[in-house]
SEVO-671960 format. One record per residue (C-alpha): residue number from 1; x, y, z; residue in three letters; chain. Coordinates in steps of 0.001 Angstrom, whole numbers, m for minus. Layout:
REM SEVO-671960
@pos=NUM	x=X	y=Y	z=Z	code=ALA	unit=A
...
REM end
This chain:
REM SEVO-671960
@pos=1	x=m101829	y=m12867	z=m33752	code=MET	unit=A
@pos=2	x=m100997	y=m9203	z=m34604	code=LEU	unit=A
@pos=3	x=m102987	y=m7513	z=m37252	code=SER	unit=A
@pos=4	x=m101183	y=m6339	z=m40352	code=LEU	unit=A
@pos=5	x=m101105	y=m2639	z=m39301	code=PRO	unit=A
@pos=6	x=m99798	y=m3574	z=m35837	code=ALA	unit=A
@pos=7	x=m97104	y=m5786	z=m37377	code=LEU	unit=A
@pos=8	x=m96012	y=m2978	z=m39659	code=ARG	unit=A
@pos=9	x=m95771	y=m597	z=m36690	code=SER	unit=A
@pos=10	x=m93678	y=m3058	z=m34664	code=SER	unit=A
@pos=11	x=m91215	y=m3625	z=m37535	code=VAL	unit=A
@pos=12	x=m90856	y=123	z=m38104	code=SER	unit=A
@pos=13	x=m90125	y=693	z=m34421	code=HIS	unit=A
@pos=14	x=m87468	y=m2041	z=m34433	code=ALA	unit=A
@pos=15	x=m85779	y=m594	z=m37499	code=VAL	unit=A
@pos=16	x=m85669	y=2898	z=m35943	code=ARG	unit=A
@pos=17	x=m84207	y=1475	z=m32696	code=PHE	unit=A
@pos=18	x=m81496	y=m451	z=m34597	code=GLY	unit=A
@pos=19	x=m80481	y=2598	z=m36585	code=LEU	unit=A
@pos=20	x=m80248	y=4657	z=m33386	code=LEU	unit=A
@pos=21	x=m78056	y=1996	z=m31782	code=THR	unit=A
@pos=22	x=m75720	y=1922	z=m34785	code=LEU	unit=A
@pos=23	x=m75445	y=5712	z=m34776	code=ALA	unit=A
@pos=24	x=m74561	y=5828	z=m31070	code=LEU	unit=A
@pos=25	x=m71963	y=3065	z=m31574	code=GLY	unit=A
@pos=26	x=m70364	y=5011	z=m34393	code=GLY	unit=A
@pos=27	x=m70131	y=8121	z=m32220	code=MET	unit=A
@pos=28	x=m68405	y=6145	z=m29436	code=VAL	unit=A
@pos=29	x=m65960	y=4523	z=m31857	code=ALA	unit=A
@pos=30	x=m65181	y=7891	z=m33411	code=GLY	unit=A
@pos=31	x=m64443	y=9400	z=m30013	code=ALA	unit=A
@pos=32	x=m62116	y=6512	z=m29146	code=SER	unit=A
@pos=33	x=m60298	y=6843	z=m32448	code=ALA	unit=A
@pos=34	x=m59861	y=10593	z=m31904	code=ALA	unit=A
@pos=35	x=m58323	y=9977	z=m28480	code=GLN	unit=A
@pos=36	x=m55963	y=7346	z=m29956	code=GLY	unit=A
@pos=37	x=m55564	y=5379	z=m26728	code=GLN	unit=A
@pos=38	x=m56985	y=4894	z=m23265	code=ALA	unit=A
@pos=39	x=m57180	y=7928	z=m20932	code=PRO	unit=A
@pos=40	x=m54258	y=8451	z=m18559	code=GLY	unit=A
@pos=41	x=m51471	y=7585	z=m21071	code=GLN	unit=A
@pos=42	x=m49555	y=10348	z=m22957	code=PRO	unit=A
@pos=43	x=m49669	y=10268	z=m26738	code=PRO	unit=A
@pos=44	x=m46598	y=8855	z=m28507	code=PRO	unit=A
@pos=45	x=m43885	y=11418	z=m29404	code=PRO	unit=A
@pos=46	x=m43927	y=12669	z=m32985	code=PRO	unit=A
@pos=47	x=m41565	y=11040	z=m35430	code=SER	unit=A
@pos=48	x=m38055	y=12564	z=m35325	code=GLY	unit=A
@pos=49	x=m38488	y=14199	z=m31909	code=ALA	unit=A
@pos=50	x=m35176	y=14539	z=m29957	code=PRO	unit=A
@pos=51	x=m34602	y=12054	z=m27153	code=GLY	unit=A
@pos=52	x=m33089	y=12760	z=m23720	code=PRO	unit=A
@pos=53	x=m29663	y=14448	z=m23732	code=PRO	unit=A
@pos=54	x=m26635	y=12117	z=m23403	code=PRO	unit=A
@pos=55	x=m24821	y=11994	z=m20052	code=PRO	unit=A
@pos=56	x=m21966	y=14525	z=m19706	code=PRO	unit=A
@pos=57	x=m18482	y=13283	z=m20524	code=THR	unit=A
@pos=58	x=m15623	y=13444	z=m18043	code=ASN	unit=A
@pos=59	x=m12948	y=15782	z=m19501	code=PRO	unit=A
@pos=60	x=m10264	y=13990	z=m17458	code=LEU	unit=A
@pos=61	x=m10878	y=10701	z=m19227	code=GLN	unit=A
@pos=62	x=m8712	y=9960	z=m22252	code=ALA	unit=A
@pos=63	x=m10132	y=8409	z=m25385	code=THR	unit=A
@pos=64	x=m8515	y=5564	z=m27268	code=GLN	unit=A
@pos=65	x=m7634	y=7948	z=m30090	code=GLN	unit=A
@pos=66	x=m6115	y=10458	z=m27654	code=GLY	unit=A
@pos=67	x=m4029	y=7710	z=m26054	code=ALA	unit=A
@pos=68	x=m2815	y=6460	z=m29443	code=ALA	unit=A
@pos=69	x=m1883	y=10023	z=m30470	code=ASP	unit=A
@pos=70	x=110	y=10494	z=m27248	code=ALA	unit=A
@pos=71	x=1987	y=7244	z=m27885	code=VAL	unit=A
@pos=72	x=2795	y=8385	z=m31422	code=GLN	unit=A
@pos=73	x=4159	y=11707	z=m30135	code=ARG	unit=A
@pos=74	x=6304	y=9869	z=m27590	code=ALA	unit=A
@pos=75	x=7619	y=7587	z=m30325	code=TYR	unit=A
@pos=76	x=8574	y=10593	z=m32456	code=ASP	unit=A
@pos=77	x=10255	y=12324	z=m29500	code=ALA	unit=A
@pos=78	x=12300	y=9218	z=m28672	code=ILE	unit=A
@pos=79	x=13344	y=8868	z=m32315	code=SER	unit=A
@pos=80	x=14546	y=12478	z=m32470	code=ARG	unit=A
@pos=81	x=16362	y=12216	z=m29150	code=SER	unit=A
@pos=82	x=17998	y=8925	z=m30126	code=THR	unit=A
@pos=83	x=19440	y=10438	z=m33295	code=SER	unit=A
@pos=84	x=20867	y=13364	z=m31326	code=LEU	unit=A
@pos=85	x=22019	y=11619	z=m28157	code=VAL	unit=A
@pos=86	x=23413	y=8452	z=m29760	code=GLY	unit=A
@pos=87	x=25525	y=6523	z=m27280	code=ASN	unit=A
@pos=88	x=26710	y=9534	z=m25290	code=LYS	unit=A
@pos=89	x=26941	y=9083	z=m21547	code=GLN	unit=A
@pos=90	x=27978	y=12624	z=m20593	code=ALA	unit=A
@pos=91	x=25524	y=14620	z=m18535	code=GLY	unit=A
@pos=92	x=23114	y=11742	z=m18074	code=GLY	unit=A
@pos=93	x=21505	y=12035	z=m21518	code=THR	unit=A
@pos=94	x=21647	y=8282	z=m22176	code=ALA	unit=A
@pos=95	x=20077	y=7606	z=m18777	code=ASP	unit=A
@pos=96	x=17226	y=10038	z=m19489	code=MET	unit=A
@pos=97	x=16655	y=8380	z=m22844	code=LEU	unit=A
@pos=98	x=16552	y=4954	z=m21160	code=ALA	unit=A
@pos=99	x=13954	y=6266	z=m18710	code=GLN	unit=A
@pos=100	x=11943	y=7575	z=m21657	code=SER	unit=A
@pos=101	x=11987	y=4175	z=m23350	code=ARG	unit=A
@pos=102	x=10856	y=2487	z=m20123	code=ASN	unit=A
@pos=103	x=7936	y=4899	z=m19813	code=ALA	unit=A
@pos=104	x=7074	y=4261	z=m23463	code=TYR	unit=A
@pos=105	x=6953	y=505	z=m22871	code=GLN	unit=A
@pos=106	x=4649	y=1065	z=m19887	code=GLN	unit=A
@pos=107	x=2385	y=3200	z=m22066	code=ALA	unit=A
@pos=108	x=2122	y=344	z=m24570	code=LEU	unit=A
@pos=109	x=1242	y=m2055	z=m21737	code=THR	unit=A
@pos=110	x=m1493	y=296	z=m20495	code=ASP	unit=A
@pos=111	x=m2813	y=691	z=m24026	code=TYR	unit=A
@pos=112	x=m3170	y=m3066	z=m24520	code=ARG	unit=A
@pos=113	x=m5020	y=m3221	z=m21187	code=ALA	unit=A
@pos=114	x=m7445	y=m501	z=m22449	code=SER	unit=A
@pos=115	x=m6234	y=1881	z=m19722	code=ASN	unit=A
@pos=116	x=m6300	y=4858	z=m22062	code=TYR	unit=A
@pos=117	x=m5959	y=7538	z=m19390	code=THR	unit=A
@pos=118	x=m2902	y=5812	z=m17956	code=GLY	unit=A
@pos=119	x=m1544	y=5359	z=m21473	code=THR	unit=A
@pos=120	x=m1841	y=9044	z=m22240	code=GLN	unit=A
@pos=121	x=m146	y=10214	z=m19032	code=GLU	unit=A
@pos=122	x=2717	y=7721	z=m19315	code=THR	unit=A
@pos=123	x=3270	y=8458	z=m23004	code=ALA	unit=A
@pos=124	x=3444	y=12194	z=m22308	code=MET	unit=A
@pos=125	x=5936	y=11469	z=m19536	code=MET	unit=A
@pos=126	x=8053	y=9472	z=m22019	code=ALA	unit=A
@pos=127	x=7965	y=12389	z=m24463	code=ALA	unit=A
@pos=128	x=9064	y=14832	z=m21734	code=ASP	unit=A
@pos=129	x=11982	y=12618	z=m20721	code=LEU	unit=A
@pos=130	x=13071	y=12347	z=m24351	code=ALA	unit=A
@pos=131	x=12823	y=16129	z=m24669	code=ARG	unit=A
@pos=132	x=14999	y=16555	z=m21565	code=ALA	unit=A
@pos=133	x=17656	y=14298	z=m23090	code=ALA	unit=A
@pos=134	x=17432	y=16211	z=m26372	code=GLU	unit=A
@pos=135	x=17823	y=19623	z=m24706	code=GLU	unit=A
@pos=136	x=20749	y=18428	z=m22609	code=LEU	unit=A
@pos=137	x=22456	y=16914	z=m25644	code=ALA	unit=A
@pos=138	x=21956	y=20231	z=m27456	code=SER	unit=A
@pos=139	x=23668	y=22051	z=m24599	code=ALA	unit=A
@pos=140	x=26632	y=19680	z=m24875	code=GLN	unit=A
@pos=141	x=26821	y=20158	z=m28648	code=LEU	unit=A
@pos=142	x=26818	y=23933	z=m28212	code=ILE	unit=A
@pos=143	x=29743	y=23619	z=m25811	code=ALA	unit=A
@pos=144	x=31840	y=21530	z=m28196	code=THR	unit=A
@pos=145	x=30868	y=22918	z=m31598	code=ALA	unit=A
@pos=146	x=31028	y=26695	z=m31521	code=GLN	unit=A
@pos=147	x=31029	y=28198	z=m35035	code=PRO	unit=A
@pos=148	x=34271	y=29713	z=m36350	code=ASP	unit=A
@pos=149	x=32577	y=33030	z=m37094	code=VAL	unit=A
@pos=150	x=31995	y=36069	z=m34874	code=PRO	unit=A
@pos=151	x=28654	y=36451	z=m33115	code=ALA	unit=A
@pos=152	x=26190	y=38888	z=m34730	code=PRO	unit=A
@pos=153	x=25547	y=42302	z=m33162	code=PRO	unit=A
@pos=154	x=22928	y=42146	z=m30429	code=GLN	unit=A
@pos=155	x=20534	y=44408	z=m32361	code=SER	unit=A
@pos=156	x=20384	y=41839	z=m35184	code=MET	unit=A
@pos=157	x=19279	y=38975	z=m32975	code=GLY	unit=A
@pos=158	x=15672	y=38143	z=m32101	code=ASP	unit=A
@pos=159	x=16407	y=38388	z=m28391	code=GLN	unit=A
@pos=160	x=19400	y=38767	z=m26151	code=ASP	unit=A
@pos=161	x=20583	y=35166	z=m25432	code=PRO	unit=A
@pos=162	x=21147	y=36067	z=m21786	code=ALA	unit=A
@pos=163	x=17627	y=37477	z=m21439	code=ALA	unit=A
@pos=164	x=16189	y=34355	z=m23044	code=ARG	unit=A
@pos=165	x=18177	y=32126	z=m20690	code=ALA	unit=A
@pos=166	x=17039	y=34132	z=m17666	code=TYR	unit=A
@pos=167	x=13435	y=33723	z=m18859	code=ALA	unit=A
@pos=168	x=13976	y=29956	z=m19106	code=ASP	unit=A
@pos=169	x=15359	y=29912	z=m15561	code=LEU	unit=A
@pos=170	x=12400	y=31960	z=m14276	code=ALA	unit=A
@pos=171	x=9902	y=29545	z=m15829	code=ARG	unit=A
@pos=172	x=11847	y=26652	z=m14368	code=LEU	unit=A
@pos=173	x=11713	y=28138	z=m10853	code=ALA	unit=A
@pos=174	x=7955	y=28708	z=m11109	code=GLN	unit=A
@pos=175	x=7370	y=25194	z=m12432	code=HIS	unit=A
@pos=176	x=9387	y=23693	z=m9592	code=ARG	unit=A
@pos=177	x=7314	y=25647	z=m7072	code=SER	unit=A
@pos=178	x=4098	y=24364	z=m8672	code=ASP	unit=A
@pos=179	x=5259	y=20725	z=m8593	code=VAL	unit=A
@pos=180	x=6339	y=20942	z=m4954	code=ILE	unit=A
@pos=181	x=3016	y=22551	z=m4009	code=ALA	unit=A
@pos=182	x=1134	y=19740	z=m5756	code=ARG	unit=A
@pos=183	x=3133	y=17098	z=m3910	code=VAL	unit=A
@pos=184	x=2325	y=18818	z=m618	code=LYS	unit=A
@pos=185	x=m1369	y=18897	z=m1542	code=GLU	unit=A
@pos=186	x=m1343	y=15189	z=m2453	code=PHE	unit=A
@pos=187	x=1418	y=13606	z=m328	code=PRO	unit=A
@pos=188	x=820	y=10153	z=m1816	code=SER	unit=A
@pos=189	x=2009	y=11448	z=m5202	code=THR	unit=A
@pos=190	x=5498	y=12165	z=m3869	code=GLY	unit=A
@pos=191	x=6773	y=8714	z=m4745	code=ASN	unit=A
@pos=192	x=10355	y=7686	z=m5412	code=GLU	unit=A
@pos=193	x=10125	y=8519	z=m9100	code=GLU	unit=A
@pos=194	x=8910	y=12069	z=m8464	code=VAL	unit=A
@pos=195	x=11641	y=12757	z=m5919	code=HIS	unit=A
@pos=196	x=14276	y=11370	z=m8297	code=ARG	unit=A
@pos=197	x=13066	y=13587	z=m11114	code=LEU	unit=A
@pos=198	x=12975	y=16594	z=m8786	code=LEU	unit=A
@pos=199	x=16552	y=15918	z=m7703	code=ALA	unit=A
@pos=200	x=17766	y=15552	z=m11304	code=GLU	unit=A
@pos=201	x=15972	y=18743	z=m12277	code=SER	unit=A
@pos=202	x=17482	y=20616	z=m9317	code=SER	unit=A
@pos=203	x=20990	y=19550	z=m10339	code=LYS	unit=A
@pos=204	x=20424	y=20722	z=m13912	code=LEU	unit=A
@pos=205	x=19069	y=24019	z=m12613	code=GLU	unit=A
@pos=206	x=22291	y=24553	z=m10650	code=GLN	unit=A
@pos=207	x=24297	y=23684	z=m13763	code=ASP	unit=A
@pos=208	x=22314	y=26236	z=m15767	code=ALA	unit=A
@pos=209	x=22958	y=28934	z=m13171	code=GLU	unit=A
@pos=210	x=26669	y=28104	z=m13255	code=GLY	unit=A
@pos=211	x=26697	y=28402	z=m17042	code=LEU	unit=A
@pos=212	x=25053	y=31814	z=m16778	code=MET	unit=A
@pos=213	x=27742	y=32935	z=m14352	code=ASN	unit=A
@pos=214	x=30320	y=31725	z=m16897	code=SER	unit=A
@pos=215	x=28638	y=33836	z=m19610	code=ARG	unit=A
@pos=216	x=27370	y=30851	z=m21576	code=LYS	unit=A
@pos=217	x=23703	y=31757	z=m22066	code=PRO	unit=A
@pos=218	x=23020	y=29348	z=m24944	code=HIS	unit=A
@pos=219	x=24123	y=26356	z=m22909	code=GLN	unit=A
@pos=220	x=22400	y=27713	z=m19812	code=ALA	unit=A
@pos=221	x=19076	y=28076	z=m21643	code=GLY	unit=A
@pos=222	x=19199	y=24564	z=m23097	code=ALA	unit=A
@pos=223	x=20111	y=23112	z=m19697	code=THR	unit=A
@pos=224	x=17264	y=25004	z=m18010	code=ALA	unit=A
@pos=225	x=14820	y=23695	z=m20606	code=ARG	unit=A
@pos=226	x=16056	y=20162	z=m19957	code=ALA	unit=A
@pos=227	x=15403	y=20650	z=m16244	code=ALA	unit=A
@pos=228	x=11928	y=22012	z=m17018	code=ASP	unit=A
@pos=229	x=11155	y=18940	z=m19157	code=ALA	unit=A
@pos=230	x=11991	y=16734	z=m16174	code=LEU	unit=A
@pos=231	x=9490	y=18709	z=m14093	code=LEU	unit=A
@pos=232	x=6880	y=18131	z=m16813	code=ALA	unit=A
@pos=233	x=7595	y=14407	z=m16456	code=ALA	unit=A
@pos=234	x=6987	y=14886	z=m12726	code=CYS	unit=A
@pos=235	x=3558	y=16324	z=m13499	code=ASP	unit=A
@pos=236	x=2564	y=13200	z=m15426	code=HIS	unit=A
@pos=237	x=3969	y=10883	z=m12752	code=SER	unit=A
@pos=238	x=1837	y=12702	z=m10164	code=ILE	unit=A
@pos=239	x=m1202	y=12361	z=m12409	code=GLN	unit=A
@pos=240	x=m551	y=8640	z=m12720	code=GLU	unit=A
@pos=241	x=m702	y=8269	z=m8929	code=VAL	unit=A
@pos=242	x=m3946	y=10245	z=m8789	code=LEU	unit=A
@pos=243	x=m5416	y=7887	z=m11379	code=ILE	unit=A
@pos=244	x=m4220	y=4795	z=m9515	code=ALA	unit=A
@pos=245	x=m5733	y=6019	z=m6231	code=THR	unit=A
@pos=246	x=m9096	y=6738	z=m7807	code=GLY	unit=A
@pos=247	x=m8998	y=10511	z=m7700	code=ARG	unit=A
@pos=248	x=m9139	y=10498	z=m11493	code=VAL	unit=A
@pos=249	x=m11386	y=7925	z=m13151	code=ASP	unit=A
@pos=250	x=m9311	y=5895	z=m15611	code=ALA	unit=A
@pos=251	x=m12177	y=3668	z=m16808	code=ALA	unit=A
@pos=252	x=m13237	y=5433	z=m19995	code=ALA	unit=A
@pos=253	x=m15998	y=3906	z=m22066	code=ALA	unit=A
@pos=254	x=m14647	y=1931	z=m25058	code=PRO	unit=A
@pos=255	x=m14608	y=4334	z=m28051	code=PRO	unit=A
@pos=256	x=m14468	y=3323	z=m31714	code=PRO	unit=A
@pos=257	x=m11330	y=1438	z=m32802	code=PRO	unit=A
@pos=258	x=m8243	y=3582	z=m33289	code=ALA	unit=A
@pos=259	x=m4934	y=2947	z=m35059	code=PRO	unit=A
@pos=260	x=m2501	y=733	z=m33195	code=GLN	unit=A
@pos=261	x=572	y=2559	z=m31804	code=PRO	unit=A
@pos=262	x=3899	y=1980	z=m33522	code=PRO	unit=A
@pos=263	x=6473	y=m442	z=m32136	code=PRO	unit=A
@pos=264	x=9096	y=956	z=m29730	code=PRO	unit=A
@pos=265	x=12154	y=2474	z=m31360	code=PRO	unit=A
@pos=266	x=15303	y=425	z=m31303	code=GLN	unit=A
@pos=267	x=18285	y=1757	z=m29397	code=SER	unit=A
REM end
């Protein structure tokens, strides 16, 4: 049995050892808390830190809103052209308007199938065809409804009508060259529709040149603009083929809901 002094010494030694152990444990715990987590793992990002940048968007892809806007513009163009053309058959205006309505219906079909890129191209084509019919109808109205007043002096006009018509013809020639070059670059885009539109545009161009030779610049300018609108329809038809063959991605990600397009205008 230990003597009383020896017992007191043993208890004191045990107490000092326990306190030392607790102190060392506290130092270890404090170091772990300061590190926050196990070595080899990065600390969590601070609150509100920006995440990775979003993937880039394809500028050739149409959004649902853009497609709906294009359909609305086509609807408005068909409505204007219908009020001007009426049931006239002269010069092919009614046929152009019928083509515009057909393209509009196709745009609605593409829209319901969520093919927004196809919708946008076809709707713009419908608007161009309606514009061609409107310009051609304007040329016919100019021919049959000349005012019973003398023309103003040339210095009072904004621009010489002949100069303006020649400018329209020059733009038309350049546009035709661009369309033909694009068809040569992408032969698969030269489908029946494109060749038909090119032929119709070429005939109107010849008519416009004939009107210029007959000193009818107002009619010539309107006819040239109608031919140019047909070439614009060609551009969208070519784009449609590029989309269908995969050279333009038509599968845009579904955007937020957009307004539904209006119903087709009645003839």
